[in-house]
C-alpha positions, 0 to 999 in steps of 0.5 A: 443556500450558504449552509448548503455550500459549506456542507458541500465544501466540507464533504469534498474537502474531507473526501479529498484528504481521505484518498490515496493517490494510487499509481501504476508500478511504472509510474512509481518507478519513474517517480523514484528516479527523480524523488526516491521514496519507498513503494507500497504495493497493494496487491488486490483482485476485483472479487476480493471482499477484504481488498474492498474493505481495506480500500473503503476503510483502511486506505480511506482513513485520513491518517493513512491516506495522508501518510502514504501520499506524503512518504510513499509511492502507493501502487495498486496492482490487480494480481489477475491483470494483463498489465506488464511490469518491467523491474529488475531487468525482467518483464513480468506478464500474466502467463496464466490469464486463461485460467480461473483465479490466475496470478500475475507473474509479478505477484508470484515473484513478490511471493504474493499468494493471497489478496490483500497483500502489501509489499514494501520496497525500499528507495532502490525498489528492493523488497523489504517485506510483505504483509498478508491479509486484511489490516485495519487503519490502526493495524497498518499505521505502525508499519508505515513509519517503521519502514520510512524511518528504517527501523526495520533494520534495527529490529532483530528480535520479537522483543524489539518489535514488541518494544517498538509497538509499545512506544508507537503513538497512534494518531488513529482514535478508536 
């Protein structure tokens, strides 16, 4: 019986540390007022298989989940939702909701035209960049500290980026 209890404990324990604490955009913006952090917005759709793969593999990886939960406000945003977003003095809605595969105006504003897409915002909610397409945990990992430590402000050439990647020490084992 004790053995079974240990298995349950370790299963729950490992599951809890492999989960990103997703927020709404409004929750992230509110949290930024008291504790400024960068925001990562994960633009998804319910039917997107690559989005589900990233959710189950990339964002569930303990290293990625822990880093995001510590250093970012992580937002999951369905590009086909009816959710209203208030940002930059504007209210973004889904004006094409009656159409098939409709894209929310907030997604359009952030230049998202496919899912999955990741948009990084700075501590003032200004866009930094967008990453489009499915990424594995190992592919996403170097970007997370890159933006947190503002290294993106120092990279001006492809050679600089290649040098950054070569120096990056991954914590994710293949």
